[in-house]
N, C-alpha and C positions, 0 to 999 in steps of 0.2 A: 588378870586375863590377857592383857596386852603382852606382858612378859612371856606368857606361855605360848602365844602365837609366834612371837619372834623366835623362841627356842625351837619350836617345831620347824620353822622355815630353815633355820641354821642347821638342824639335824638332817633335813632333806638335802640341803646343799652339801653337807659333809659326805653323805652317802653317794652323791652324784659327782663329787669332785674328781674321782678317777673313773673315766669312762672307758669301756672296752667294747669294740665291735670287731667281729670276725667275718671275713669273706671266705666262703667255701668254694673250692673248685669241684670238679666232677668227682675226683677221687680222694681229696684230702683238703683239710683247712690250709689255706695258703697265706692270706693277709690278715694281720691283727693290727687294729688301730686303737691307740690309747691316747688320752689327753691328761695333762697335769697343769697346775697353776691356773685353774679356771675361775678362781675367786678374784673379782675385779673391784677397783676403787673408782668411783665416779669422779669425773673432772680431770682425768689424767690418762697417760699412755700406759697400758698394761701389756705384759708379755706372757703368752701362754706357751705350752710345750705340746707338740704333736709328735707321736712316735708311730712309725710304720714298720712292722716286723713281719718278715717272711717266715711263716711257720710251716710251709710245705716242704716238699722234697725236690723242688726245682727252682731254678733262678727265675726272677721276674725282671722284665725289661721295659724300658721306656715308661717308667712310673711317673705320672703327673698328678699333682694334688692341687685342687682349687678350693679356696676358702672364701665364702661369700656371705654377706650379711644383708638381710632385708629389714633389720630392726632399726628404726629411727633412733639415733643417738649412739649407735654402736657401729664403728667403722674399722675396717681392716686397713692399717697403715702400711704394713710391709709383709712380705712373704705370702701374699694372697695367691700366688702361683709358684709352686715348687716342682722341680723336675729332677729325677734321678735316672741315669742311664740304665742302671740295673740295681736290684737288691738280691744278693745271694741268699740261698736257703739258710735259714737260721740266723740271718743278720738283721739288725734294726737300724733304721735311719731316723734321726731326730731333727726337727727344725722348730724355730720359735717365731711365730707371727706376732706382730705388734698390733694391739687392739686399743683404739681410743674409745673411751666411754664419756658421753656428754655429762656436764656438771648437773644438769637438771633431770637426769633419768632417775626413775624410782627404784628402790631396792627390789630385788626379785631375781627370777631365773629367766634367761633369754636364750633362744636357740638360734645358732647359725649353721650353715650347711657346708660340709666338707665332701667334695666329690673327688674320687680317686679313679684314674684310668691306668691300666697296665696291660702288658702283653705276656701271657703265660708261656712257658718254654715250649709246651707241646702244641699250642694253638697259634693260629695266625689271625684270630679275631680278638679285638680289644675287649677286655672285661672292664666293667664300670660298677662302682659301688657308691651310693649316696649315704652319708653318715651325718645325722644331726648331732651337733656338739652343743651341750648346755653350758652357758656361761652364767656365773652367779655374781650379781652385783650386791655385795654385802657390806659396803662401806660408803657412806654418803660423802658428797663433796663438801670440803671445808675450804673457803677462800684463803689463799695464801698471800695474795696481793690485793690490797684495798684501794679503791678509787675514792678520792676525796674531791667533790665538786666545789667550785668557788663561783658565786653568782657574778662577780665583776668580770672574771676571766672568760666567761662563756657568752658575754654579750657581743653580738655581731651586727653588721650593717650590710644591707643588700647593695648591689652595684659597685662593690669594691672588694679588696683583699683584706682579710682579717687575720691577725695573729692571736690564737687562743691558747690558753694554758690549761693542761690537765695534769693533776698530781696523783702519783701512785706510790704506795707505801708497802714495804715488806712487813706484813702482819703475821708472819710465821715465827716458828721458834728456831729456825736455822737460816743460814745464808741461802740466797737464791742465785743460781749460776746460769750464765748464757741467756739472759732475758732478751726476748725479741718482741717488741711492741709494734703492731701494724694498725694504722688508722684507715678507715674506708667510709665512703658515703653511698647510700642507696638512693639518695634524692638527686634527680637529674640536674637540678639548678644549683646544687652545692657540690663543689669540687675541691679536693685536697691537692694543692699545687706544690707544696713543699712540706717536708717533715712527715712523709707517709710512714717511714720506717725508722725506728729507734732501737739500737742494740746496746745492752749494758752487760759487761763481763761478769760483774758481781754486785749484788745488792745485799748489804748486811741487814741483820735483824733490826727493825725499826727505821731503817733508812728510807728516805723518800726521793723520788725522781720526778721532775717536771718535764713534760714534752710539750713542744710549742709548734704545732702544725699551722701552716698558712692555708686559710679556707677562703675560696673565692665563691661569692654568691651572686647569681645573675640578677640584673636589674628586673624589677617587677615581681620578684618572689614575694608571696604573701607573708606579712608579718605573723610571727607565732613561734612556737617551740618545735625544734627539729632535733634529730639525734644522729650522731655518728657511731660507727661500730669500731671498737678496739679489740684486737685479738692479741692475747699474750701467750707466748710459748717460753717455757723455762725449765730448768732442771734443779733437782736437789743435789746435795753434796755427793750422793751415791750414784748420780747419773740418771735417775728416773725422770722422764719427761712429763710435764704438766701443761695443761692448757686452760685458759680462762678467756671469757668474752665479756665485754662491758658495753652498755649503751651510754654514750656520752652526750649530755644535753647541749643544745645551742639555743640561745635566746635571741631570736631575730626581732629586735625592737625598734629598728629605724632603717631608713633608706638613704643612700647617697643621692646627690643630685643626678638626675638622669642625663646620661651622655649619649649623643647620637653620632653615628659615623657620618662624616662629611668628606666626600671625595671631590677634589678640584683639579683642573689642569692649570698648573701654576705658570707654565710658559711653553712656547713653541719656538724652536730655534732651527733655522736653515743653516746647514753646515757648509755654506759657501756664500760669497759676497753677492752673486747675482745668478738668477735662473734664466737661461736663454733657451730657445727652441733646440731640441735634441739633447739637452743635458740630462744626465743621470745625477741625482742629488740626494742628500740624506737630510731627514728632519728628525729632531728629538722632541718628544713630548714629555715634559716633567710633570708627574702626577703627585699630589700631596694628600695625605690623610690627616684629618682633624677630628676633634671631638672624642672618638673612640676607635679602637683598632678595627681593621678591615682584613678580610681573608679572601683568598682565591681570586685575585684581581686579573681580569683579562682586558687588554686594550685592543681595539679594532678600529680601522679606518675604512671608509666606504667610498666607492666611485660609481658613477652612473656609466652605463654602457657607452654613451657618447662622449664621455669626458676626455679632454685633451691631456689629462694627467693620469698615468696608470702606475700600478705598483710593480716593483721589481722583486722585492722581498715579500715574505708572508704578511698578510694584512691583519692577522690576529697574533698577539704577543702575550704570553703568560707571564705575569709579574709577581706571583706568589702572594704572601701576606704582607701587610704594612701596618706598623705600629703608629700610634698618635705622634704627629708632627714630623714623621719621616716622609721622605720623597723617594720616588723611583722613576727611572727614565725608560721610555719605550722608543726604539729607533726604527725608522722605516726608510727604505730606498725607493725613490720614485723616479719616473721618466716623464719629461716634458716632450710632447709630440713635436716632430720637426716642423710642422706647419701651424703650431700654436700661435695665436696672436698675443701681443703684449697686453697685459691687463691683470686684474685680480681674480683669483680662482678660489672658490670655497671647497674645503675638504671636510666632510662630516666625520666625526669620531665618536666612539661609544666606549665607555669604561663600565664594565660589569663587575660586581663584587658581592661578597656576603658581609653584612654589617655585624656589629658586636652582639646583636640579639639573635644571630643565626638566620636573618631574613635577607633575601636577595635585594640588590639595589643596582641602579644604572645611572650613569651620567652621560648625556648626549650633548655634544658641543661641536661647533664648526670652527675651523681656523682658516685663515686666508693666506694663500700663497701669491706672491707678487712675481709675475713673469715679465722680464724685460725683452724688448725687441732687439734684433741684430741691426746695429747702426754703425756704419763706417764711411768716412768721407775720403774722396780722392780727387786729384786734379787731372784734367784732360787738356790736350792741346797747349802745353806749356811752351812758349817761344824760347829759343836760345839766342841770347844777345849779350854783347859786351857792354858793361856799364862802367864808365870811367869813375874813378874815385872823386867824390865831391859833386857828382851829378845826380839829378833826379830822373827816375825812369818810371814808366807805366807798364804794369803787368796785366795782360789780357789773357784769360784762360776760362775753362769751364769747370764748375764744381759738380762732382758726381756723388750721389748718396747710394751706397751699396748696403742693402739690408732688407728687412722685412716690414719696417714701419715708416710712415711719413713723420716728419718733424716740423715744428712751427718756429717762427721768429728767428730765422737763421740770419746771422751776420758774419762777415769775414773781415779780418783786419790784420795789419802788419804788426809783428812783434819787434819792438826796438831792442837792440843789443849793441855790442861794441863795434859792429860793422854797419848795421842798418839803422837809419833814423826815420822816424815817422814824420810825414808832412801832410799838408792838406790833401784829402783824397785817399788817405791810407786806410779808411774803413768804408765798407759798402754794406747796406742792409738788403737782404735778398728776400726774406719772407718765408713762406711755406715751401718745402722741398719734398718731392716724392721719390721713392726708390727708382733707380735706373732712368732718371730724367735729368740730363746735364743742364746746368744753369750757368750762362755766361756772366762774367763779372770783370771789372777792371779796377785796379787800385794802384796808387802811386807810392813810391818809396824813394829814399835818397841814400846813396852810399856815402858814408862819412869821409871827410877829407883825411888824407894820410893813410887810408887803408891800403895794405900791401896788395900788390897785384896777385891774381890767382883765383882759385875756386873758393867760394864761401857759401854758407847756408843762409837762406831766407826763410824765416818761420812765419806762418800764418795761423792766427787763431780763428777757429770756427766755433761760434757760440750758437746754441739752439735749445729749445725746450721739447721734452718728450711728451708721451701721451698722458702723463700724470702732472704736466706743467712743471716738471723739475728741470732746472737749468744745468746744461752740460757744456764742457769746453773740450774740443779736440784740437791738437796742434798738428799742422801739416808742414813738412819740410820740402823745399826745393832748392836746387843749386843754381847760383848765378856766377858769372865770370866778371871779375873786377879788373878793368884795364888801367892804363896809365892816366894819371891826373892831367887834365887839359890846362895849359897855361894861357893867360890872356895876352895877345900880341897887339901892341899899340899901333894904330893906323897912322900912316903919314898923310900930311895935309896936301890935298890936291890943289894944283895951281892952274891957272890958265882958263881958257874958254870952257873946257869940259867941267872944270870944277864949278864954274858959274852956272852952267846948264843943270848940273846935278842939284845944286842948291835951289835953283829956280823950280825944278820939278819935285822938290822935296825928297830927293833920293840920297842926300848926304849932307854933310856939314858944309 
């Protein structure tokens, strides 16, 4: 009985294999549509033939044919839209659309729709005909490529990248040509990062090929069995195209140690030795990623409206993505106000990012900028005098602090060199000194014997401590004139009454 039913189906299919539809114009039959090769094989690409014949007395113009399928498992791959500028009377145009039939479609007759638009010679209105085309699926799908699973090769772990092996074998009776295998995942937490596509020029009968895609599985994915989809496209030796799909199992049976993204500011560097009032300076923030990768990093610094430090460059810097153990630098240009006081200033910074799990994260941290005051010493009321070589002299002058900050524990002293010699009184302690307040001092120095006459330098060291109690030393230079060395002249002994009187009064020998 079953054999009889199949015979009846095939008989109907044979009678419908050649279809004929005629479109009539007002005065004569004009367009004849016929189809051939409508017997299709499941699981492969099939080519059918459509013929458009002008049976009328006039030419047809702007002929357009549209082939559309609403049948699940039957798709038009090519020539779904065909255009002819004209079809002369009595002439036939033939074209061959490619139809793909799914491997799991049942045997039977299926209908697709052909719509033809054209312009008759005598009319200015487009004519349209809708023609159902019956397709006969009369040959079942027979797998040509066999997938062989291996339990060990499909075990994977979450929170890491996994190399898995899938083996495919030519199970056909002829060589397979132009094999193209594509792996995809429909699970959001499972991603194919390498080995998505594999191409093989020729696979002989019985030959196997192993593909090794790299699969990344997000941390926290529930343990269990998942599937990937493999799509195979290939040809036989005659050039017929075939398609197969496979569900490839993945056994997620363990999880890697959970890694969390950690962002830190590794260092802050000021790109100049000292920041002083009115300076424009650059700072570099070095940012490091640990634990797991981070994405879409943004670095920003913040200033209060009353801050004495203000930005010159943009305060938000995009840093992109950062892999584990990598660093990136954000640079900013800042301005120290002209009336800023010496001291330490806090600048808040914020790093925003997306962690390895796709969740937003932020790091808020403040760094400290050290601003130095303007401090410079000068001498006022310096006397001009001639100092003979070998003689000791006393310098009386005023010490002036030019700057923005007071200093503490100020002392001044003579620097000894090849011309100048230190003596008792060569140092003087002054104490605290305020800007623009001259402080008098006097110190002694000696010009060494044998120094050549002329102009020489006298160097003075000014030592002090700043607002951070850091010790500094400034050197001041002034010019002295060295004169001729004085010789000792022996005194002659006084005689007589005057000498006696001088000795009596203690005025001489």
